[in-house]
Structures are given as structure tokens and as C-alpha cells.
TORLUMGU-863100 format. One record per residue (C-alpha): residue in one letter; x, y, z negated. Coordinates in steps of 0.25 Angstrom, whole numbers, padded with zeros to 4 digits, always signed. Each point is the difference from the previous one (the first is absolute). Example, Ala and Ser with C-alpha at 12.3 -4.5 7.8 and 13.67 -1.06 7.14 Angstrom:
2
A+0049-0018-0031
S+0006+0014+0002
This chain:
521
M+0000+0000+0000
L+0006+0013+0004
V-0004+0012-0009
V+0003+0015+0004
A-0003+0010-0011
F+0000+0015+0001
K+0002+0010-0011
P-0006+0014+0002
G+0003+0013-0007
H+0014+0004-0005
D+0011-0011+0001
G-0008-0006+0012
A+0005-0013+0004
V-0004-0013+0008
A+0004-0014-0004
A-0001-0014+0007
I-0001-0013-0007
D+0000-0013+0008
D-0002-0014-0007
R+0004+0007-0013
R+0013+0005+0006
L+0002+0015+0000
L+0004+0004+0014
Y+0000+0015-0002
S-0003+0011-0010
L+0002+0013+0007
E-0002+0014-0007
S-0003+0012+0009
E+0011+0008-0007
K+0011-0008+0005
D+0008+0003+0012
S+0003+0014-0004
R-0015+0004-0002
P-0005+0009-0011
R+0000-0007-0014
Y-0014-0004-0004
S-0005+0000+0015
T-0014-0004+0002
L-0002-0012+0009
L+0005+0004+0014
P-0004-0005+0014
T+0015-0004+0002
T+0000-0009-0012
F-0012-0007+0006
L+0007-0001+0013
D+0012-0006-0007
I-0007-0011-0006
A-0009-0003+0013
E+0013-0001+0009
R+0006-0011-0009
L-0012-0009-0003
G-0002-0011+0010
A-0015-0001-0002
I-0012+0008-0004
P-0002-0002-0015
D-0011-0009-0006
V-0003+0010-0012
V+0001+0015+0001
A+0001+0006-0014
L-0002+0014-0004
G+0004+0006-0013
G-0009+0009-0008
W+0002+0015-0001
A-0007+0013-0005
D+0003+0014+0006
L-0004+0012-0008
R-0007+0009+0009
P-0007+0014-0004
R-0014-0006+0002
G+0003-0013-0008
V+0008-0013+0001
V+0001-0008+0013
Y+0003-0014-0001
T+0008-0009+0009
G-0003-0015+0000
A-0004-0005-0014
G+0005+0013-0007
Y+0011+0003-0010
E-0004-0006-0013
G-0007-0012-0006
T+0002-0015+0001
Q-0013-0004+0006
E+0000-0011+0010
P+0005+0003+0014
T-0009+0002+0012
V+0002-0011+0011
T-0007+0002+0014
T+0002-0004+0014
S+0005+0010+0010
R+0007+0001+0013
F+0015+0004+0001
F+0005+0002+0015
G-0010-0009+0005
K+0002-0011-0010
E-0010-0004-0011
V+0007+0002-0013
K-0004+0000-0015
F+0000+0014-0005
F+0004+0002-0015
T+0001+0012-0009
S+0003+0001-0015
T+0003+0012-0009
H+0014+0006-0002
E+0000-0004-0014
R-0002-0015+0004
S+0012+0002+0010
H+0009+0003-0012
I-0005-0012-0008
Y+0002-0010+0012
M+0013+0005+0005
A+0006-0003-0014
L-0007-0014-0001
G+0004-0004+0014
M+0014+0004+0000
A+0003-0005-0014
P+0006-0014-0002
K-0010-0011-0002
D-0004-0002-0014
G-0009-0010-0006
A-0005+0008-0011
P-0015-0001-0002
L-0001+0015-0002
K+0008+0011+0006
S+0001+0015-0004
V+0002+0011+0010
L+0003+0014-0002
V-0004+0011+0010
W+0006+0014-0003
E+0001+0010+0011
G-0005+0014+0004
D-0015-0003-0004
V-0002-0014-0006
G+0006-0004-0013
A-0006-0014-0005
F+0003-0014-0003
Y-0007-0012+0006
L-0001-0015-0004
V+0000-0009+0011
D-0004-0015-0001
S+0006-0012+0006
E-0009+0001+0012
H+0006+0014+0003
R-0012+0007-0004
I-0001+0013-0008
I-0008-0003-0012
R+0003+0012-0009
T+0004+0015+0002
I+0006+0007-0011
P+0000+0015+0003
V+0011+0008-0007
M+0002+0013+0006
T-0004+0007+0013
G+0011+0006+0008
P+0013-0004-0008
G+0009+0003+0012
A-0007+0013+0003
R+0002+0004-0015
Y+0014-0003+0001
S+0003+0008+0013
F-0009+0012-0006
L+0010+0002-0011
F+0011+0003+0010
G-0009+0010+0008
L-0004+0007-0014
A+0015+0003-0002
D+0002+0004+0015
P-0002+0015+0003
T-0002-0004+0014
F-0012-0009-0003
P-0013+0008+0001
D-0009+0003-0012
T-0012-0003+0008
G-0004-0009+0012
G+0012-0009-0001
K+0000-0015-0001
P+0011-0008-0007
R+0011-0002+0010
L+0004-0014+0004
N+0015+0001-0001
D+0000+0007-0014
A-0001-0012-0008
G+0013-0005+0004
K+0007+0013-0003
L-0007+0000-0014
M+0005-0014-0002
A+0014+0005+0002
L-0002+0012-0009
A-0005-0009-0011
A+0014-0006-0002
F+0005+0014-0004
G-0010+0002-0011
D-0003-0006-0014
S-0014-0002-0004
A+0005+0002-0015
D+0003+0014+0003
A-0014+0004+0005
S-0006+0012-0007
P-0014+0000-0005
D-0003+0009+0012
I+0006-0010+0010
R-0007-0012-0007
H-0014+0008+0001
V+0002+0002+0015
V+0004-0015+0003
E-0013-0004-0008
R-0008+0010+0008
V+0005-0006+0013
L-0003-0014-0005
K-0014+0004-0003
Q-0003+0009+0011
D-0013-0004+0007
S+0005+0001+0015
M+0013+0004+0007
Y-0008+0004+0013
P+0002+0011+0002
A+0012+0001-0009
P-0004+0008-0012
K+0012+0008-0002
A-0007+0013-0003
E-0006-0006-0012
Y+0015-0001-0006
R+0004+0014+0002
D+0001+0001-0015
S+0009-0012-0001
V+0015+0000-0002
L+0002-0008+0013
H-0007+0009+0009
N+0010+0004+0011
A+0011-0003-0010
G+0009-0005+0011
V+0001-0015+0003
E+0015+0000-0005
S-0004+0007-0013
E+0003-0007-0013
E-0015+0000-0003
C-0004-0007+0013
K+0011-0011-0002
I-0005-0002-0014
A-0015+0000+0004
A+0004-0010+0012
A+0006-0010-0010
L-0012+0002-0010
L-0010-0003+0011
T+0008-0012+0006
E-0001-0005-0014
R-0014+0003-0003
L-0006-0005+0013
F+0007-0014-0002
E-0005+0000-0015
T-0014+0002+0004
F+0000-0011+0010
A+0008-0010-0009
E-0009+0002-0011
V-0012-0004+0009
A+0008-0012+0005
R+0003-0005-0014
R-0015+0001-0004
E-0007-0004+0012
L+0009-0010+0008
P+0003-0014-0004
E+0014-0002-0005
G+0009-0009+0009
T-0007+0003+0013
P+0009+0005+0012
L-0001+0015+0003
Y-0001+0005+0014
I+0002+0015+0002
S-0005+0008+0012
G-0001+0015+0003
G+0009+0011+0002
C+0004+0000-0015
G+0006-0014+0002
L+0012+0008+0007
N+0003+0006-0014
C+0012-0009-0004
D-0001+0004-0014
W-0014-0005-0002
N+0003-0013+0007
S+0011-0003-0009
Q-0009+0003-0012
W-0010-0009+0005
A+0010-0011+0002
Q+0005+0003-0015
L-0014+0001-0006
G+0000-0015-0004
H-0015-0001+0003
F+0000-0007+0014
S+0007-0013+0005
S+0006+0008+0012
V-0001+0013+0007
F-0001+0001+0015
V+0001+0013+0008
A+0000+0000+0016
P+0010+0009+0008
C-0012+0007+0006
T-0008+0002-0013
N-0005+0013+0004
D-0009+0003+0012
S+0010-0004+0010
G-0005-0014-0004
S-0014+0003+0001
A-0003-0005+0014
L+0007-0013-0004
G-0009-0001-0012
T-0012+0001+0008
A+0005-0011+0009
I+0003-0009-0012
D-0014+0004-0005
A-0006-0005+0013
L+0008-0012+0000
T-0004-0004-0014
T-0015+0003+0004
F+0001-0010+0011
T+0009-0011-0006
G-0001+0002-0015
D+0016+0002-0001
P+0007+0013+0000
H+0014-0005+0001
I+0009+0004+0012
D+0014-0003+0005
W+0007+0014+0001
N+0013+0007+0002
V+0003+0014-0004
Y+0006+0002+0014
S-0013+0000+0007
G+0001+0013+0007
L+0004+0003+0015
E+0014-0003+0006
F+0009+0012+0002
V-0003+0007+0014
H+0012+0002+0009
D-0006+0012+0008
T+0013+0006+0003
R+0015-0002-0001
P+0009+0009-0008
D+0008+0010+0008
P+0013-0007+0002
A+0007+0014+0000
R-0005+0001-0014
W-0001-0014-0005
E+0009-0012+0002
S-0006-0014-0002
V+0008-0011-0005
P-0004-0014-0006
L-0003+0000-0014
D+0012-0003-0009
H-0005-0002-0014
A+0014+0002-0006
A+0003+0013+0008
L-0014+0005-0004
S+0002-0003-0015
S+0013+0008+0001
A-0008+0012+0006
L-0011-0001-0011
A+0011-0001-0011
A+0006+0013+0006
G-0013+0008-0002
R-0007-0002+0014
V-0015-0001+0000
V-0005-0010+0010
A-0014-0001+0006
W-0003-0015+0000
V-0010-0006+0009
Q-0003-0015+0000
G-0012-0008+0006
R-0014+0004-0003
W-0004+0011-0010
E-0004-0003-0014
I-0015+0001-0004
G-0003+0010-0012
P+0007+0013-0003
R+0014-0004-0004
A+0012-0003+0009
L+0004-0014-0003
G+0013-0001+0009
N-0006+0000+0014
R-0002+0015+0001
S+0010+0006-0010
L+0010+0010-0002
L+0012-0007-0007
A+0012+0006-0008
E+0010-0003-0011
A-0006+0000-0014
F+0012+0004-0009
S+0000+0015+0002
S-0011+0009-0004
A+0004+0008+0013
S-0007-0011+0008
R-0013+0003-0008
D+0001+0014+0003
R+0004-0002+0015
L-0012-0009+0002
N-0010+0009-0007
T+0005+0011+0009
V-0001-0009+0013
K-0014-0003-0005
M-0003+0014-0003
R-0005-0004-0014
E+0000+0006-0013
D+0013-0002-0008
Y-0007-0006-0012
R-0005-0012+0009
P+0008-0013-0003
I+0006-0009+0011
A-0002-0014-0001
P+0010-0011+0001
V+0000-0013+0008
C+0008-0012-0006
R+0003-0014+0004
V-0005-0010-0011
E+0014-0005-0003
D+0004+0014-0006
L-0013+0003-0008
G+0006-0004-0013
K+0012+0009+0002
V-0008+0012+0004
F-0012-0001-0009
H-0004-0005-0013
E-0012-0007+0006
D+0003-0010+0011
F-0014-0004+0005
E-0002+0000+0015
D-0009+0012+0005
P+0001-0001+0016
H-0011+0011+0001
M+0006+0011-0009
L-0012+0000-0010
Y+0006+0000-0014
F+0010+0008-0008
R+0013-0006-0006
R+0011+0006-0009
V+0013+0003+0007
R+0013-0005-0007
E+0008+0012-0002
E+0013-0007+0003
S-0005-0004+0014
G+0003+0015+0004
V-0012+0001+0010
R-0002+0014-0003
A-0008+0003+0013
V-0011-0009-0004
T-0001+0002-0015
H-0012+0009-0003
V+0001+0010-0012
D-0006-0010-0010
G+0010-0011+0004
S-0010-0008+0009
A+0000-0004+0014
R-0011-0005+0010
C+0008-0011+0007
Q-0003-0009+0012
T+0007-0013-0002
V+0005-0008+0013
T+0002-0015+0002
G+0006-0007+0012
T-0014-0004+0004
S-0008+0013-0003
N+0008+0009+0009
P+0012-0008+0005
E+0007+0012+0008
L-0001+0010-0012
H+0005-0011-0009
R+0012-0003+0009
L+0004+0015+0000
L-0002+0001-0015
S+0009-0013-0001
V+0011+0006+0008
F-0001+0013-0007
A+0002-0007-0013
Q+0013-0006+0005
G+0006+0013+0001
Q-0007+0008-0011
G-0003-0011-0011
L-0015+0001+0000
G-0010-0002+0011
V-0009+0012-0002
L-0003+0012+0008
C-0010+0012+0000
N-0012-0003+0008
T-0011+0011+0004
S-0010+0000+0011
L+0004+0004+0014
N-0010+0011+0004
F-0002+0014+0003
N-0005+0008-0012
G-0015-0002-0001
D-0001-0011+0011
G+0000-0015-0001
F+0012-0009+0004
I+0008+0003+0013
N-0003-0011+0010
R+0006+0004+0013
M+0014+0004+0006
S-0004+0014+0004
D-0004+0004-0014
L+0011-0007-0006
V+0011+0007+0008
R-0008+0014-0002
Y+0000-0003-0015
C+0014-0004-0001
E+0005+0012+0008
W-0009+0010-0007
R+0004-0006-0014
E+0015-0001+0004
I+0000-0015-0002
Q+0012-0006+0007
D-0003-0015+0000
M-0013-0008+0005
V-0001-0015+0000
V-0011-0006+0008
G+0000-0015+0000
D+0014-0005+0003
T+0005+0013+0006
W+0007+0012-0007
Y-0001+0013+0006
R+0010+0010-0005
R+0000+0015+0002
I+0012+0005+0009
A+0008+0010-0007
G-0003+0014+0005
S-0012-0004+0008
């Protein structure tokens, strides 16, 4: 059975599953399109070009658009866990099953279908994102048997705090910005909740109890100590740390009280990208295991709707998937030989270039699903000098308080970090060993968000890290996403060349070819 699913609204995407195997999960923002793009015709054409047959099931995820005259629903709508709608329709001349379910269900079934099989009679699912904040109990037949609401809009509340302190964010008419949550997560590491004044504590509790974040109620906080205080102010950093703590406490308290101890926990929604919270869920001790997918935010929503359809028709959500399920790199041009020389990839020579401080644009195979570069669309650099962090943030045009993540081969985890668990999708924090000297990837609180690499999870990157370790002692590098500021991953040679020449990057590796900028060109 071939299932193709579409996700409308921001983070638009399309996913295709055939006989339980993920063929593609394509986000419209990838290929240097604006971040959070809605579903684009080009994305539809990309999937249509690559499928060998018209799907048996066409699935549409639910959505809701806020219009001046009211709410307009797409498909089954945004919220709720009600049973999906199944009808018969025609799709390019073929009679197909047409399926639609809510956006909320897409998150639940994305987590269930991507998680390893678990024979537990009950499973706990947490969806916390921009609008929804709830737990769900799922039985052995993969049916949602209980919904436990906790808080509306946890992600929106988290993002709002950044906007509250940001003088450029409007007092009226604005909506919490999608990219502010990641910035606030970075700032939280600079603050200590114990230092919060009564005024800061009052603001944070107001944010937690606010009726709605749409539109963002900044004007109501004009009397607060955080209003336009500046995002890098001490007040904002302390408030970020306190809100991070209080949001987790609120959900953890409900989990302990309402969810059976010893069930596995599956996490979905944009808040699942917060590595601090993921680590705390793993350490809580209430659950038998914790699973977070690499596309836990809305980038995995199309896939979740496809899995929901699969479950409806077969009774089983589990799929075979690989994180590298995007598109192959497009060779739409050849780098100008007057400016770029091409040579076969020599891992030893490239490792020496990295050790000397060069930044390398690294492209391999198909792009990774989800928002994080996992070694196929990456910028790599040595991790021992803080200058690498500063250089990468300059290249990326990012704020200097944002951390740079490491990528580390599993053989060196115990030498670099206090915790040596595998994390191939970069979803948990771990503590850096000071003696490792990886200053470029150590955040202000001594933590790092590391992608771990084995010889099977990403063979080409593991080979580079192994050769680098021969010369430098540790197989660890800086790893950040290869993209124009505000766009999704670069996926074609013309954009790659333009980016590297604009951002003064001298080295590009595409597959087994190394392009080196000719001096003076």
C-alpha cells in the first residue's frame, strides 16, 4: 500500500510510505527556500517525479487558519483526537482512499510509528508544541484511550518571553515567532532561576497562566521588568532559565500524577527540540524509556498523517525509516574551474585542512529530515578553538550567544563527554569533559548537544572523524547546518557555490569530490 500525505500550513511537507517503508519526507523549506514555508507546488512535483505509481491512499493533515472573519479549517482541522475521515475520491484518474485527520493526531502517530516496537500494554505520548500541550494514553491496539490536557500553547508561551524582551517585537498585533524558541533555549543557559527576583517570577507565572498567545499580549506586560529589557539583558536570561524550569515542572507534575509509572514515553511537537527538556524526561525515572524523533516538530507532521492513515487501514503504525530520506543533491552547474579546483576527496588532507582552521561545506547523499543537520548538509570545523564557534556564527549570520553543536564518533564519546550514550539525531544535552578541550562546542553551562556517529549510521562522516582522530587525538568536529540565513538546507550546486563565495568558505566536499577555492580568485 502506497500512502502519500500532505501537511498544509507552515512547515509544509509531503511524505510517502510504501509497504511500511519511508520513501521520502520532503519539507518545502529545504533546497534554500524560506524557513517554515507552506506546502509548495514544487514539493508536490518533487514527490510526483519520484514515485512509480499513483498512491493508494492520499492523506491530508488537518490545519486551521485564523482569518479576520473567523477560523477556516483545512481537512480535519487542527485540534482533537477524533476518528479520521475516510472517503473514496479520484486522484489523477485513479480511484483512491482519501484520508484526513487532525494536526494533533499527526504528532501522536508520528511518534508512535517512528519509535522502536515496544510490547508495553500502555504507551504514554506527550505532544507539546506551539498550540497543543497534552499527554495521551495509547493501548496495545494503538488507539488513543485517554487525553490529559496540561497547558495550551506551551511553545507559544516559551517564544513569547523572547518577544517580550525584544524591543523590535510589536506591543500589539504580533504572533509568537517560530524561531524565537531556539534563541531563548540558548539564552537560558546564561541564567540561573535561583537569581530570579519577585518581579521576574511574577512575569513568568503570568506567562504560564495567560489565556492566549494569539495575538501576542505584549502590551499587557508594559509594567513588567522584562518589557523591552533586551534579549541579552540579565533579566531576560534569568527569566528564560526560570520559564524553562517551570514549564518542565508543570508537565512533569501531571505526568507523575496521571500517567502509569513504567510506560514508555514518546515525545512529539516543537518543544521536543529542546535538548534540556528531553534530558530531563529521560532522567525523570517515571518512564521505562523515552523516544524523540528527529522530525519531532511540524517537519514530521506529513509523515505523522501518513502513519495515522497506515494505522487506520492496517492496525499497526510502525514503519521502517531512515533519517536521510530527503532528496539527493542537485548538480545543476559545475563550479567555475577558474575559481575552484576539483580533486578526489582525500580524508587525511581534508582533516589537516580542518585542523588548520578551515571551514568545510560537507554534502553527502540525501538530505536529513527534520530541522537539524546530521552530517549530510553540514558545515564542519575543528572543535578545539573558540574561534571556530565565532567564525561559524559569523558565517551563519547568527547571534554570538548561540552554541555550535559537535559531531562525535562513538569511539570517542567517553573521552569528550561525561555521558557516552548514543544520540544520532542530536536531541539530548550532555556534559563536556573540560580536559577534552573542545571549547568551540561547549556552551556557557558546560553542556553540548552532540550528534553521535557510527560506521553504519553515517559511514562517510565516521570515516572523516576517524582520520581526524588519528591526527588530533579525538574524532570530534563542529557541525552546523549548511544553509542561507533564514532558509532551509542547501541542496543544489549553484546555491552551494554562491553561498561559499559569499561567506568566504574555501572548501566544498560533495560526495567524493573536494572543491578548493583557488587563491586570488
